[in-house]
N, C-alpha and C positions, 0 to 999 in steps of 0.2 A: 044386914044391909050394908052395902058398900058405899061409902061416902067418897065422892070425888071432889077434890078442892080445885077450883079454877082460880088461878092467880093472874090478874090482869096487870100488865105493866106497859111501859112505853113500847110502841110498835115501831120497828125500824123499817122505813121505806127505802126503796132503792135510791142510791145517790143520784141526784139530778146532774145532767151534764152541764158544767158551767158555761155560761154565755160570755164569750169574749167580746168586750166592748172596748174599742180603741178611740181615744179622744184625739188621736193624731190624724190629721188629714193626709191623704195620699200625696206624695211629693209631686210637685208640678214639673212635668217633663216638657219644657218649652224651648229647649236647646236641641241641637241636632248634630250628629256625627254621620258623615256621608262621604261618598266618593265623588269628588269634583275634578276640576282640571286646572292646570297652570298653562299659561300661554307663552309662546316663544316666537322669536324671529330668527331666521338662519343668517349667519354672517360667516360665509365660508364653511369651515368645519365646526364653528362655534355656534352654540344656541344661546341667544340673548333673551333673558326673561323679561316679560312685559309686566309692568306694574299696573297699567290701566290703558283702556282704549277710549279715545275721544273721537267718535266718528271714524274717519279713515286714518287717524293718527294714533300711533302706538307710543306710549311713554315708557321708556325702558327702566329697568331696576338698576339704575346707576346713580352715583352721587350727584351728577349734574342733571339727572332726569332727562336724558336725551330723548328728543322727539323725532320720530321717523314716519313719513307718510307711507302708508301701506302700498300705494301705487308704485313706489320706487323699490319695492322689495319683491321677493319671490313668493311672499304669502306667509300666513300664520302657521305655526306648528303648535301642538299641544301634547301634554302628557297627563295622565291621571294621577290624582293625589288625594290622600285622605284629609278631610277638612272638618272644621266645626263651624257652626253658625248659631247665632242667638235668635234667629227668626226663620220663618219659612215663607217662600213665595209660591203662590198657587198658579199653575198653568192649566187652564181648562180648554176644552174643544180644540185640542191640537190636531191639525190636519196638514198633511203634505200631499200636494197634488202634482202629478206630471202635467206639464203644460208646454205650449209653444210660444215663442216670441221671435220677432224679426229684428230684435236689437242687434246692431252691428257697428262696425267701425270703432270710433274712440270709446263710445259707451261700453261696447262689448269688451274691448281691451281693458278698460278700467275694472270691470267686473272680474275678468279673467285674472288680472293681477291680484285683486282683492281675495279671490278664492285660492290663489297660489297654484297656478297651473303646473302640475307634475304628478307623476305616479306615486302611489303610496310607498312603493319599495325604493324610490329614488333617494330620499333623505330621511328615513325614519330616525327618530332619536334612539340612541343606543339602548338596547334592552338591558344591557348590564347596568347602565346608569339608573334605570328604573328599579331593577331588582335589588340594587345595592343601596336603596334609600336607607339613610341612617335613622337612628332614633327608635322610638317606641315600637313602630311597626316591624322593625327588624330585630326585635329583642331576642328572637329565637336563635339568630345566628351571631349577634354581636354581644349579647348579654348586657345591653345598655342599662336596663333597669337595675340589674344586680350591681353593675359597676357604679351606678349612681348612688347605691346604698339606700334604695327605697324599700320600705316595708309596704307592700301593696295593700294588704288587708282584703277582706271579702268584697267590700264595695268597690274598691279600685280594681280588683281583679276582674270584675264583670266588665268594667270599661275596657280593660286590656283585651279580654276575650272578644269583645265586639270589634276592637281595632284590628286584631289579628284576622278576624273573619273578613274584614274589609280588604286586608292585604291580598288575599287570594283572588279578589275580584279586579285588582288593578292590572291592566294589560298595557301593551305597547302604546305609545303615542301614535297619532296619525296625522295626516295632512291631506289636503285636497289633491285629487288627481283628476283633472278635467281638461277638456279641449273645447274650443268654441264649436257650437253646434252649427249644422248646416241649415240656414234659414230658408232653403228652397224646398226641402222635402216635407215640411210641416208635420213632422213627427216630434214627440216630446224632446225639447232641448233646454228646458228650464224647470225649476221647481217653484211652486207657489206655497208658501208656508203661512198658515193663519192660526191664531190662538188668542185666547183672552188671558190677561195677566192681572193679578191682584195681590195685595199684601195687607195683612191685618195692621201692620205698622208702616207708616209713611216712609218711603224712600224716594229720593229726589233725582237720582242720576242713573237709572237702571240701564244696563246694556245687556243684550241677549246674544249669546254665542251658541251655535248648534252644529252638530255633525249629522251627515246623512250618508249611509252606506248605499251605494248604487251598483246595479249590475249593468255592465256594458258588454259589447262584443269582445272587448279585450280582457274582461274578467271583472272581479269585485274591486271597487275602489271607494275612497271617501271623498265627499264634498263637504264644504262648510258654509255657514251663513252667519252673519252677525249684524246687529242693528241697535242703534241707540234709541231707546223707547222713553227716556225721560222719567217723569213723575209717575209713581205707582202707589196707589192707596187701596182702600177697601172696595172701591167700585171697579169691577172688571173692565179692563181697557183692551179693546180689540186691536190686534196688530196683524198687518199683512206684509209679507216680505216676498219679493220676486227675485230669484237667483237664476239668471240666464248663464249662457256660456258652457253648458254641459254637453257631453257627447250625444248626438242624435239617437233617439230610440232607447235611452237608458230606462232602467226599472228601479224604483225605490224599494229597498229591502228593510231598513230600520233606521232609527234616528235617536239622537239625544239632544237635550236642550239644557242650557246653563244660564243663570242670571247673576250679574255682577252689579254692584253699586260702588262707584269710586274704586274699582279694581278688586273689591272684596266679594267673594262668591257667597250667595245664599243657597241653602238647601231649598229644593222644590219638591212638589209631589211627584216629580219624575226622576228625582235623584236616585242613583244606584246605591244599593246596600245602605239604606237609610235607617238610623237608629235614633230614637228619642232619648235625650238625656236631661237630667236636672241641671240647673245652672252650676252647682258645685261639681258635678261630674264632668261637665264641659271644661271648667277651669282646671280641674285636676288632670284631665287628659292633656291639655296644652302644656301644663307645667312639667308633667312627667316626660312628655315628648321633647320639650326644650332641654331638660337635663340629660335625657338619653342621647340627644344629638350633640351634646357638648360635654361628654363624659370627663374630659381632662382639660377643658378649655377655660379660659378666664374671659368672661363677657359681661358687659354692663346690663343693668335692668332695662326693660323695654316694655312699651305698651303692646297689648295683643289686639291688633287691628281687626282680625276676623271676628272678635267678640266686642267690637266697638259699640258703645251705647247708642240707643235710638236717637239721641239728640244730634249725633253726628250724621247718621244716615238721613235724617229729615232736614238737614241744613241746606239752605239754598246756595250760600257762598262760603268759601273757606275763610274769608276775612272775619266772619262772625266768631271764629275761634282762634284767630291769629294772635295768641298771647303766650309767650314762653312761660312755662310753669316748672317750678322745682318741687319735687315730692320726695318723701322718705318712704322707701319700700322695704318691707321686712324680708327675712330670709325665706319666708314661705310665699312671698309675692303679694302680701297684703299692703294696701295703702295705709300708712301710719299717720301721715300728716302732709298737708300742703305747706311748704316752707315759705318764709318771707311774708309775715302777716301785714307788713307795711304796704305791700302791693295789694290793692283791692281789685280782685278779678271780677269781671262781669258775671252775673249770676249764672248765665247759660254755660260759661266756660267752667266755672267751679262745679256745677252740677254734672257736666260731662266727665270731668276728671274724677269726681267722686264715684261715678258709675263705671269707670274703666276697669279692665282686667290687666294685671301686670305680670310679667315674668321676672323672677328675682335675678339679681346679679349672681354670677358664678365665679368662684376663684378656684382654679384647678379642678373644675367640675363640681365643686361643692357650693351650695347656695349660701349667700351671706346678705346681711342688711346693707343697704346702700342709699345714696342720694342720686336722684335722676333729674336732669333738666331736659325737657322736651317741649314740643309745640303741638297742641292738639290739631292744628291745621295740617300737620303732616299726613293725617288720615286721607286728605283729598288728593295726595300724590301729584301735585301740580308743579 
């Protein structure tokens, strides 16, 4: 008889696939990298940058903050620029309709001046100026990041990749080309723009600027519109804008729309090449851009107004924040302290300063720790 011994031992089961459990929440991407615009006025061959629009008045980017009524100028110019924003404004139900108006005389002349009556090809900002934009977005040709001695790392490189992608989308600036319409033929000579605007975070001084590409008998040209819309919050606010003074019988081809608050542009759901960033990625972008733009320069520390805290955007009057503040800024741009403890700052001012983003001082292009005295009221550009 043959005996068979059966030996029982531990049975090895196939290894189970480990379940990955992460206790870390996904990063909040509530900041924005996008293609926006900078506004200008023409002064001969010179283009004067506008800090802020107040109705029909442009406040220029000069030490004296010169104010110019748009009626006395040949109109606005603009060029595209890569920007960051700490919030987003929502534009819903945007509609542009060709319409007719018999507006004439002084009123039509005022609108025509506001729109900047001339052909696009007349005074375009120099393409070379746009393509030669210094800093982060031109790092491929200038080596600015390398010159600045930055180690990008994997996370920062993704920010740079997005910025480079934006650069390809930036094109020539444009300006209005329009002539007063013929009020007798009752064919379209005006545009009616309607939309609803809202924001999750309160902004008190919203100003809308838009461009419209129109087809006329003379060819393709650009028209612009702009309007002060005031307070914007979570409740959608309906806006209607009528822009007359266009060539009779034009046809709307496409449009853009931009939203500013005290001269600082917000990303919108209509922004071109829009990327969502974390707060730290947005800060890293502006600091790398700053150092890339000043590779060999010595410049003081400064606040980053495009990333201004919500306290400033929601303020009614600049006087609420009109208090000079001295701060200590690290070589990486971090707020280390608010100097002068003997000065008791109002709570709202201290809170705003603590929530600000700063660019570090540079010495021969290299960041260094420094002391900065500034006034938070400068955000209002008055």
